[in-house]
C-alpha positions in Angstrom: 65.8 124.7 99.2 64.1 124.1 95.8 61.1 122.8 97.5 61.1 125.6 100.1 60.9 128.4 97.3 58.5 126.1 95.2 56.3 125.9 98.3 56.3 129.5 98.9 55.6 130.2 95.3 52.4 127.9 95.7 51.4 129.6 98.7 51.6 133.0 96.9 49.6 131.6 94.2 47.0 130.7 96.5 47.0 134.2 98.3 46.7 135.7 95.2 43.9 133.7 93.9 41.9 134.3 97.2 42.6 137.9 96.9 41.5 138.0 93.4 38.4 135.9 94.6 37.9 138.6 97.3 38.1 141.5 94.9 35.7 139.9 92.3 32.9 139.0 94.9 31.4 142.4 94.5 31.3 141.2 90.7 29.8 138.1 91.4 27.2 139.6 93.6 25.9 141.7 90.5 25.9 138.7 88.0 23.2 136.1 87.5 22.8 132.9 89.8 23.9 130.5 87.2 27.1 132.3 86.6 27.8 132.1 90.3 27.8 128.5 90.4 30.1 128.0 87.5 32.5 130.4 89.0 32.3 128.5 92.5 32.8 125.1 90.4 36.0 126.8 88.9 37.3 127.9 92.3 36.6 124.3 93.9 38.5 122.8 90.8 41.2 125.2 91.2 41.4 124.5 95.0 41.2 120.8 94.3 44.3 121.3 92.0 46.1 123.4 94.5 45.5 120.8 97.1 46.9 118.1 94.7 50.2 120.4 94.0 50.5 120.8 97.6 50.2 117.1 98.3 52.7 116.5 95.4 55.2 119.2 96.7 54.8 117.5 100.4 55.7 114.0 98.7 58.7 115.5 96.8 59.9 117.1 100.2 59.5 113.6 101.9 61.5 111.9 99.2 64.0 114.7 99.5 64.4 114.2 103.1 64.8 110.6 102.6 67.5 111.3 100.1 69.2 113.9 102.1 69.3 111.3 105.2 70.7 109.0 102.7 73.5 111.2 101.5 74.3 112.7 104.9 74.9 109.1 106.2 77.0 108.7 102.9 79.1 111.9 103.7 79.6 110.8 107.0 81.0 107.2 106.0 83.2 108.9 103.5 84.5 111.6 106.0 85.3 108.5 108.3 87.0 107.0 105.4 89.0 110.1 104.6 90.1 110.4 108.2 91.3 106.7 108.4 93.1 107.4 104.8 94.8 110.4 106.4 95.9 108.5 109.5 97.1 106.0 107.2 98.8 108.4 105.1 100.7 110.0 108.2 101.6 106.5 109.2 103.1 105.7 105.9 105.0 109.2 105.8 106.5 108.5 109.1 107.7 105.0 107.9 108.7 106.5 104.7 111.0 109.2 106.5 112.1 106.5 108.6 113.3 104.2 105.8 114.8 107.4 104.0 117.0 107.8 107.2 117.9 104.3 107.2 118.8 104.4 103.6 121.1 107.3 104.0 122.8 105.8 107.1 123.2 102.5 104.9 124.7 104.6 102.1 127.1 106.4 104.4 128.0 103.1 105.9 128.5 101.7 102.4 130.6 104.6 101.4 132.9 104.2 104.5 133.3 100.4 103.7 134.0 101.3 100.0 136.8 103.7 101.0 138.1 101.0 103.5 138.0 98.2 100.7 139.9 100.7 98.4 142.7 101.2 101.4 142.8 97.5 101.9 143.2 96.9 98.3 145.9 99.3 97.9 147.8 97.6 101.1 147.3 94.2 99.4 148.7 95.2 96.1 151.5 96.9 97.9 151.9 93.6 100.1 151.7 91.4 96.7 154.6 93.7 95.4 156.6 93.0 98.6 156.0 89.1 98.5 157.0 89.1 95.0 160.3 91.3 96.0 160.9 88.7 98.6 160.3 85.5 96.5 162.9 87.0 93.8 165.4 87.5 96.8 164.7 84.2 98.2 165.3 82.7 94.5 168.4 84.5 94.1 169.5 83.5 97.8 168.4 79.8 96.8 170.5 80.0 93.6 173.5 81.5 95.6 173.1 78.8 98.2 173.3 76.2 95.4 176.5 77.6 94.2 177.9 77.7 97.5 177.3 74.2 98.4 178.6 73.2 95.0 181.6 75.0 95.6 181.7 73.5 99.0 181.2 70.0 97.7 184.1 70.7 95.2 186.3 72.1 98.1 185.3 68.9 100.2 186.3 66.8 97.5 189.5 68.6 97.0 190.2 68.5 100.7 189.8 64.9 100.7 191.8 64.5 97.9 194.5 66.4 99.7 194.1 64.4 102.7 194.3 61.0 100.6 197.5 62.5 99.3 198.8 63.5 102.6 198.1 60.3 104.1 199.6 58.5 101.2 202.8 60.6 101.7 202.8 59.8 105.5 
């Protein structure tokens, strides 16, 4: 864009110089012949300068075209990369959403298992209490059985004694 406006400006300068030359032609005709040749030399130098400037501008335009092609290629590559990254990002978001859902499901399952564990622990505590109660009853019964067995042994000893006495009397 800058080169186009610079080129347009240069063309306008050339046009103004030519217009000035043509408007000054009447004055040149009235002047002496050696003045006219000096102006022609100035004009040819001016034209040479203009052509040199035009070549310089053309070279700048060519350089800018090359740079533009290079930058266009880089932009295209960057756009492709952005598209690939957007696709990757979309895939990652989908995976993250699925992982979050799985985490929520696992959390709910963990909570359910924690409740089940608490209930089982409560049942175990009740069962342990019942076992202790039954063990206490068993100890009491074992003690009672030992007393009964002792009484039975004593009773059997007395029965034998009585039988022996009875036999002795007979």
